C-alpha positions, 0 to 999 in steps of 0.5 A, spaced: 181 547 890 186 551 886 187 548 880 194 546 878 197 549 872 200 545 867 207 546 866 208 549 859 210 543 853 217 544 851 218 545 844 220 539 840 227 538 839 230 541 832 231 536 827 238 533 826 242 537 821 244 533 815 252 534 813 250 538 807 243 541 805 241 544 798 238 550 798 235 554 791 235 562 791 230 564 786 231 571 783 228 575 777 235 573 774 235 566 775 236 561 780 242 560 785 243 553 788 247 552 794 250 546 798 250 549 805 255 545 810 251 543 816 257 539 818 262 544 819 258 550 820 252 548 823 250 554 826 250 558 820 247 553 816 241 552 821 240 559 821 239 560 814 235 554 813 230 557 818 229 564 814 228 559 808 223 555 811 219 560 814 219 564 808 223 570 811 227 571 805 221 571 800 220 578 797 227 581 799 233 583 795 240 582 792 241 590 794 249 590 794 255 589 789 262 590 791 267 590 785 274 591 787 278 595 783 284 590 783 285 583 781 282 580 775 275 582 774 270 580 776 273 581 783 268 582 789 261 579 791 254 580 791 250 581 798 242 580 799 237 579 805 233 582 809 237 589 810 235 590 817 227 589 816 225 588 823 219 584 821 223 579 818 229 578 823 230 573 828 235 573 833 243 574 831 247 568 831 254 566 834 260 567 829 263 561 826 270 563 824 273 560 818 279 558 822 274 553 826 270 551 820 276 550 815 271 553 809 274 559 806 272 564 802 273 562 795 269 564 788 262 561 789 262 561 797 256 564 801 258 567 807 254 571 813 254 579 813 255 582 819 257 588 823 261 585 829 262 578 830 256 575 833 251 580 830 249 576 823 242 575 822 239 574 815 244 578 810 249 574 806 254 575 801 256 570 795 263 571 793 264 572 785 272 571 786 276 568 791 276 573 797 282 571 802 281 577 806 274 575 809 277 569 812 279 569 819 286 572 821 289 570 828 295 574 827 290 580 824 291 587 827 284 588 829 279 583 833 274 584 826 280 582 822 282 576 827 274 574 827 273 574 819 267 572 816 263 566 817 263 562 810 258 556 810 257 553 803 258 553 796 254 555 789 253 548 786 249 551 780 248 558 778 254 562 778 252 565 771 246 568 775 251 571 781 255 574 775 249 577 772 247 580 779 254 582 779 254 586 773 247 590 774 248 598 774 249 601 781 247 607 784 252 613 785 248 616 790 245 610 795 249 608 801 253 611 806 260 610 808 264 604 804 257 602 801 256 608 797 257 607 790 256 599 791 248 599 792 244 596 786 240 602 782 234 597 782 235 591 787 234 584 784 228 581 787 229 574 791 222 571 789 224 565 794 229 561 798 227 554 799 230 547 801 231 542 795 233 535 795 240 533 793 240 528 787 242 521 789 249 519 788 251 516 782 252 508 783 258 505 779 256 499 776 259 493 779 265 490 775 264 484 771 266 477 774 273 475 771 271 470 765 272 463 767 279 460 764 
């Protein structure tokens, strides 16, 4: 008699995502520690964690610095990730606009790099200064401006490393279009990206009972 085929075992459910997840990105120039906002930006946070936990960011680079010619320097961002490497890429993720999450592009914010909304995979930017032009603008004149970029966390240690990367020499020939002149001459290697434990909150001592009269 024909044997019945067993139904495929369903994948285990995804582990619950904490409200805040800490990740350390170790580079040739030092370590950048971020708190990712799993509560307000769960899609982007879970996606970044998958790349970190599967070691898909190990050996990639920070490859771009955008230095804005206005405002008070340093003014701009740094960008890193897999740079289109198909061997490292996972499927693109849904877009989480700042108008929905409330996470704005401030100095130290991490945000997903993308082409059109809904195309983000692994590449990301870290703001060196406040960048309100990357926030969603419902009154924007183009769909791209209306969508903005998906911010999902904040640097908690290592802004000095971010600024060191921002200051590295740039190539005068690498890059195309708006990225020409923004590509790092010798990209800064990402040694690893790993989830790390957050320190336990400090417990304040209990107030002493009032002295008996």
